[in-house]
C-alpha positions in Angstrom: 25.3 -42.8 7.1 27.2 -40.8 9.8 29.5 -42.4 12.3 29.6 -40.2 15.3 31.8 -40.8 18.4 29.9 -40.9 21.7 32.2 -41.6 24.6 33.8 -45.0 24.2 31.3 -46.0 21.5 30.2 -44.9 18.0 26.6 -44.1 17.0 25.6 -45.0 13.5 23.2 -42.5 12.2 21.3 -42.5 8.8 18.5 -40.0 9.4 19.3 -38.3 12.7 16.5 -38.3 15.2 15.9 -36.5 18.5 16.9 -39.6 20.3 20.3 -39.6 18.5 20.8 -36.0 19.5 19.9 -36.8 23.1 22.3 -39.9 23.2 25.2 -37.8 21.8 24.6 -35.0 24.3 24.1 -37.5 27.1 20.6 -36.2 28.1 17.0 -37.5 28.1 15.1 -37.0 24.8 12.7 -34.7 26.6 15.6 -32.5 27.7 16.9 -32.4 24.2 13.5 -31.4 22.9 13.3 -28.5 25.4 16.8 -27.3 24.6 16.2 -27.2 20.9 12.9 -25.3 21.2 13.6 -21.5 21.7 10.3 -21.2 23.7 11.4 -23.8 26.3 15.2 -23.5 26.2 15.2 -21.5 29.4 13.9 -24.7 31.2 17.4 -26.2 30.7 20.7 -25.0 32.0 22.9 -23.0 29.6 25.5 -25.8 29.6 23.0 -28.5 28.8 21.4 -26.4 26.0 24.8 -25.6 24.5 25.7 -29.3 24.6 22.4 -30.3 22.9 22.7 -27.6 20.2 26.3 -28.7 19.4 25.1 -32.3 19.2 22.3 -31.4 16.8 24.7 -29.4 14.6 27.2 -32.3 14.6 24.5 -34.8 13.5 23.0 -32.2 11.1 19.7 -32.8 12.9 16.6 -31.1 11.6 13.4 -31.2 13.7 10.4 -32.9 12.1 8.0 -30.0 12.0 5.1 -32.1 10.7 5.4 -34.5 13.6 5.7 -31.6 16.0 2.7 -29.8 14.6 0.6 -33.0 15.0 1.8 -33.3 18.6 1.4 -29.7 19.6 -1.2 -28.4 17.1 1.4 -25.7 16.1 3.1 -25.5 12.7 6.0 -23.2 13.6 4.9 -21.1 10.6 3.6 -17.6 10.3 1.5 -16.2 7.4 2.6 -12.8 6.0 0.0 -11.1 3.8 1.2 -8.2 1.6 -0.7 -6.2 -1.1 2.0 -6.0 -3.7 5.3 -7.8 -3.5 6.6 -5.8 -6.5 6.5 -2.6 -4.3 10.0 -2.2 -2.9 8.6 -1.0 0.4 7.6 -4.5 1.5 10.7 -6.8 1.1 12.7 -4.9 3.8 9.6 -5.1 6.2 9.4 -8.9 5.5 13.1 -9.2 6.2 12.5 -7.5 9.6 9.7 -10.0 10.3 12.0 -12.9 9.4 14.9 -11.6 11.4 12.8 -11.6 14.6 11.0 -14.9 14.0 13.7 -17.2 12.5 15.7 -17.4 15.8 12.5 -18.6 17.4 12.2 -21.4 15.0 9.4 -19.9 12.8 9.2 -20.0 9.0 7.3 -17.5 6.9 4.6 -18.3 4.4 4.3 -15.1 2.3 1.3 -14.4 0.1 0.6 -11.6 -2.3 -3.0 -10.3 -2.7 -2.6 -7.8 -5.6 -5.0 -5.6 -3.5 -7.8 -8.0 -4.5 -10.2 -8.7 -1.5 -11.4 -12.0 -3.0 -7.9 -13.2 -3.6 -6.9 -12.1 -0.1 -9.8 -14.1 1.5 -8.8 -17.2 -0.5 -5.1 -16.9 0.4 -5.8 -16.3 4.1 -8.1 -19.3 4.1 -5.2 -21.3 2.6 -2.8 -20.1 5.3 -5.2 -21.1 8.0 -5.7 -24.5 6.4 -2.0 -24.9 6.8 -2.4 -24.2 10.6 -0.2 -21.1 10.7 0.5 -20.0 14.3 -0.3 -16.4 13.5 -0.8 -13.8 10.7 0.9 -10.5 10.0 -1.1 -8.4 7.5 -0.1 -5.3 5.5 -3.3 -5.2 3.6 -5.8 -3.6 6.0 -8.5 -1.3 4.6 -10.9 0.9 6.5 -13.7 -1.4 5.4 -12.4 -4.9 5.7 -14.9 -7.7 6.5 -12.2 -10.4 6.5 -10.3 -8.4 9.2 -13.4 -8.3 11.3 -13.8 -12.1 11.0 -10.2 -12.6 12.0 -10.6 -10.2 15.0 -13.5 -12.3 16.2 -11.4 -15.5 16.1 -8.6 -16.9 18.2 -5.7 -16.7 15.7 -3.0 -14.1 16.7 -3.1 -11.3 14.2 -0.9 -8.1 13.9 -1.2 -5.3 11.3 2.0 -3.7 9.9 2.1 -0.3 8.1 -1.7 -0.3 8.4 -4.2 0.5 11.2 -7.8 -0.5 11.6 -9.5 1.5 14.3 -12.4 -0.1 16.2 -11.0 -3.6 16.1 -9.0 -5.3 18.9 -5.9 -5.8 16.7 -2.4 -4.5 17.5 -0.6 -2.7 14.7 2.9 -1.2 14.0 2.8 2.0 11.9 5.2 4.8 11.0 4.3 8.2 12.4 2.5 9.5 9.3 1.5 12.8 10.8 5.1 13.6 11.9 6.5 12.6 8.5 4.1 14.8 6.5 4.7 17.6 9.0 8.5 17.4 8.3 7.9 17.5 4.6 5.7 20.5 4.7 8.0 22.3 7.1 11.0 21.6 4.8 9.3 23.1 1.8 8.0 26.1 3.7 11.5 26.8 4.9 12.7 26.8 1.3 10.1 29.4 0.5 7.2 27.4 -1.0 3.7 28.9 -0.4 1.6 26.7 -2.7 2.1 23.0 -2.2 0.1 20.3 -3.9 -0.6 16.9 -2.3 -1.1 13.7 -4.2 -3.0 11.7 -1.7 -3.1 7.9 -1.4 -6.3 5.8 -1.4 -8.8 7.0 1.1 -9.8 3.5 2.0 -6.5 2.9 3.7 -5.4 4.2 7.0 -2.1 5.6 5.6 -3.9 7.5 2.8 -6.3 9.1 5.3 -3.7 9.9 7.9 -1.3 11.5 5.5 -4.0 13.6 3.9 -5.2 14.8 7.3 -1.7 15.6 8.3 -1.1 17.6 5.1 -4.1 19.7 5.7 -3.1 20.4 9.3 0.5 21.2 8.4 -0.2 23.7 5.6 -2.6 25.4 8.0 0.0 25.5 10.7 2.6 27.1 8.4 0.0 29.5 7.0 0.3 28.1 3.4 -2.3 28.0 0.7 -5.2 25.7 1.7 -6.8 25.3 -1.7 -8.8 22.1 -2.0 -7.9 22.1 -5.7 -4.3 21.5 -4.7 -5.2 18.0 -3.5 -5.6 15.1 -6.0 -6.6 11.7 -4.6 -5.4 8.3 -6.1 -7.3 5.1 -6.3 -4.2 3.0 -5.6 -0.6 3.3 -4.4 0.8 3.0 -7.9 3.2 4.8 -10.2 0.4 5.1 -12.8 -1.9 6.8 -10.3 0.7 9.2 -9.2 1.3 10.2 -12.9 -2.4 10.6 -13.5 -2.8 12.8 -10.4 0.1 15.2 -11.3 -1.2 15.5 -14.9 -4.6 16.5 -13.6 -3.0 19.1 -11.3 -0.9 20.6 -14.1 -3.8 20.6 -16.6 -6.1 22.3 -14.1 -4.0 25.5 -14.4 -3.6 25.7 -10.6 -0.4 27.4 -9.5 1.9 25.4 -7.2 5.7 25.1 -6.9 6.0 21.8 -5.0 4.2 18.5 -4.6 4.2 16.0 -1.7 3.3 12.5 -2.8 1.5 10.1 -0.4 4.3 7.6 -1.0 7.3 7.0 -3.1 5.4 5.0 -5.8 3.2 8.0 -6.4 6.3 10.2 -6.5 7.7 7.9 -9.2 4.6 8.7 -11.2 5.4 12.4 -10.8 8.9 11.8 -12.2 7.3 10.2 -15.3 5.3 13.4 -15.9 8.3 15.6 -15.4 10.0 13.8 -18.2 6.9 13.9 -20.4 6.5 17.7 -20.1 10.0 18.9 -19.9 9.6 20.1 -16.3 13.0 20.4 -14.5 13.0 19.2 -10.9 13.6 21.0 -8.6 14.2 24.2 -10.6 10.5 24.2 -11.8 8.9 21.9 -9.3 10.0 20.3 -6.1 8.9 16.7 -5.3 8.8 14.9 -1.9 7.9 11.2 -1.4 7.1 9.1 1.7 8.7 5.8 2.8 12.3 6.1 1.5 11.9 2.8 -0.3 15.1 1.2 -1.7 16.8 2.9 -4.7 14.9 6.2 -4.6 18.3 7.8 -3.7 19.5 6.6 -7.2 16.8 8.5 -9.1 17.8 11.7 -11.0 17.4 13.9 -9.1 17.6 11.8 -5.9 14.2 11.9 -4.2 13.7 13.8 -1.0 11.4 11.6 1.1 10.2 10.7 4.6 12.3 7.7 5.8 10.5 5.0 7.8 12.3 2.2 9.6 11.3 -0.6 7.3 13.2 -3.4 9.0 12.2 -2.4 12.5 8.5 -2.1 11.4 8.6 -5.8 10.5 10.6 -6.8 13.6 8.3 -5.0 16.0 5.3 -6.6 14.3 6.9 -10.0 14.8 7.6 -9.2 18.4 4.0 -8.2 19.0 2.8 -11.4 17.3 5.2 -13.5 19.5 3.7 -11.8 22.6 0.2 -12.7 21.4 1.1 -16.3 20.8 2.5 -16.6 24.3 -0.3 -14.7 26.1 -3.2 -14.5 23.8 -5.3 -11.4 24.3 -7.3 -9.3 21.9 -6.6 -5.6 22.3 -6.4 -2.5 20.1 -2.8 -1.3 20.5 -0.7 0.9 18.2 3.0 1.2 18.1 4.2 4.4 16.4 7.6 4.1 14.8 9.7 7.4 14.5 10.4 8.8 11.0 12.8 11.4 9.6 13.2 13.4 6.4 15.9 12.4 4.0 16.6 15.6 2.1 18.1 15.0 -1.3 18.2 16.8 -4.7 14.5 16.8 -5.6 13.7 19.8 -3.5 14.9 23.4 -3.7 13.6 27.0 -3.5 10.6 27.8 -5.7 11.3 29.4 -9.1 11.3 33.2 -9.2 7.9 34.3 -10.6 5.6 37.2 -10.1 2.1 36.6 -8.7 -0.6 35.8 -11.2 -1.4 33.1 -13.7 1.1 30.3 -14.4 3.7 31.2 -17.0 3.2 30.1 -20.6 4.8 26.7 -21.3 4.6 25.7 -17.7 1.0 25.1 -16.8 0.4 24.7 -13.1 3.8 26.0 -12.1 4.6 29.2 -10.2 6.6 30.6 -7.4 
């Protein structure tokens, strides 16, 4: 039990209530409620809001979110759907979402789909059963029946790091075309003429956009445009990146650098370099995409396209807050700027005369 002074008297408090906070602050309970809600705080004066907040802190008051949700039909929770929580790309994005939503009184319910459509549908259904006030999804595919169902409903939905054209859903994405363009320009400036691309899944917007950008960039820089220099992956995984590079090397195609569709695919490339005794960047330069945590600790440190992870999440949260305040379905894309983080995995191509790849180094050439 807390004994809290209030003027000339003392309030005995066991489990603090909103009325206790109002009494301590000297305001009506309705005023205290408005002051404690970020969405309605502006309806009270700054002095009153400050007094109520200090009273709530003194009493260690915690709002009864269950009672509030029954009263307002809102749960003060947001569902966040990610395809793979073990991918280091997503935790910083989620932190950005949390940073933008927590001050507004929202808690996150995070679910992991393992890129499984049936599991995703079940998990989204579970989130909706818990009356989440909105959804942020990082799982969008080009063919996505669940997304079409959500777009036809009245629950606020925002996509992050994914785009789905043709549906009235806002999204926040990195500038994939600019990022790939920077990577190709960097390698061209180093002297590379034959660059391979390990493309991400072509059922995702990022995989499609980055492959399209790669083709455009090599054409712009008048580099080799051989279709055989492109290997597509079925998932954004280290294993798929390794498989793709092995296939490129075993094909006998000549190339001196590889741009991976993301950093997980680039990690797979590193696995193959070790297997085959290929020295990076002396024999082969490697570029990734995303600048996920810890790639600067690789040996050699990975040159990669840096995306603003935290701000991607924060902007997605801001878009969702806007939808929840003024609900309106519309297709709207926010492009986030990117930059190239040049590290030790890229260098000039090895000196080699034109012709077949050298013995002992299949697929490698200057």
